N, C-alpha and C positions, 0 to 999 in steps of 0.2 A: 190268341193273345198277342198283341204287338210287343216286339222287343226292340227298344230303342237302340240306336247306333252308338257304339263307343269305339275308341281306337287308342293304341299306344305305340310308341316308337321304341325300338331297340336297335341302336346303331343304324344300319342302312335298311332296316326292315320296319315297315308300317303294317301293323296287324289291325284288321277291322273285325268288329264283333257286333252281331245283331242284324237289323234290317237295313239294307242299303237301298232305300226307296224314298220317294218324294216326301213322305211324311217326316223323315228323320235326317235327311242329308244336309239341311241348312247349316247346322253348326260345323260340320266337317267342311262344307264349301267355304264358310267364312274363315276357317283356319287352314285353307288349302296350301298356302305358301309355306307356313311353318310345318305342316304335316308332311309335305313332300321334300323339304329341304334336306339334301344329302341321302335321300332314299333311293334304293335301286330295286327293292322287292316289296310288293304289296301282298300280304298274306290274307287270303279270303276264306281260309278254312273254317272260320267260325261265323261266317255270314250266313244267315238263315233264309234270306229272301233278297232278290234283286228285281227292280223294275226298270223301265226305260230311263228314268232320271238317274238311277244308280249306274247304268251302263254309260250314260253321258258323262257322269262324274269320273268314272274310271278312264274313259278315253282322254278326258282333260288331264287327269293325273299322269297318265302315260306320257302325254305331250310335255307336261311340266318337268318330269324326270328326264326326258330326252334333251330338253333345253339346257339341263345341267351337264350334259355330255355323258350321261350314264345310260346303260342299256336297261330298260325297264323290264321287270319280270313279275307276272302275277301267278301266285301259287294258290292251290286249294280252290280252283274255280269249280263252282257247282254246276250240275246239269242244267239248272234254271238259267244261269248266266250263259252257258254255252248255247242253250236253245235260243235265247234272245239275240246273241251275236249272230247266230245262223239265220234267224228270221229277218234281221236287219241287213243281212248280207254284208257284214262288215269285213274288211280285209283282215287276214290273220294277224298282221302286225299291229293292228289298233288295240287289240286285247291279247298281248303276247303271253 
């Protein structure tokens, strides 16, 4: 059963919930500037699935956060995400 993607902001923390995949990321992509404004931490602990589109979105979010002069941190990374990062041979600092 598919679980749509939702998110909420709490200070400098952006918490994502559901599936971070091609089917569900469009609304978050469209809100990316507002979603990442002032954020330094992205909480992925309630993300149930990530695909390559989700990885690309996270890489972009990390870049947006760094452009604000903040150090980006991703917490609650799943084994699924870590496997994709490894398979794509991404540098460690792209998904901190």
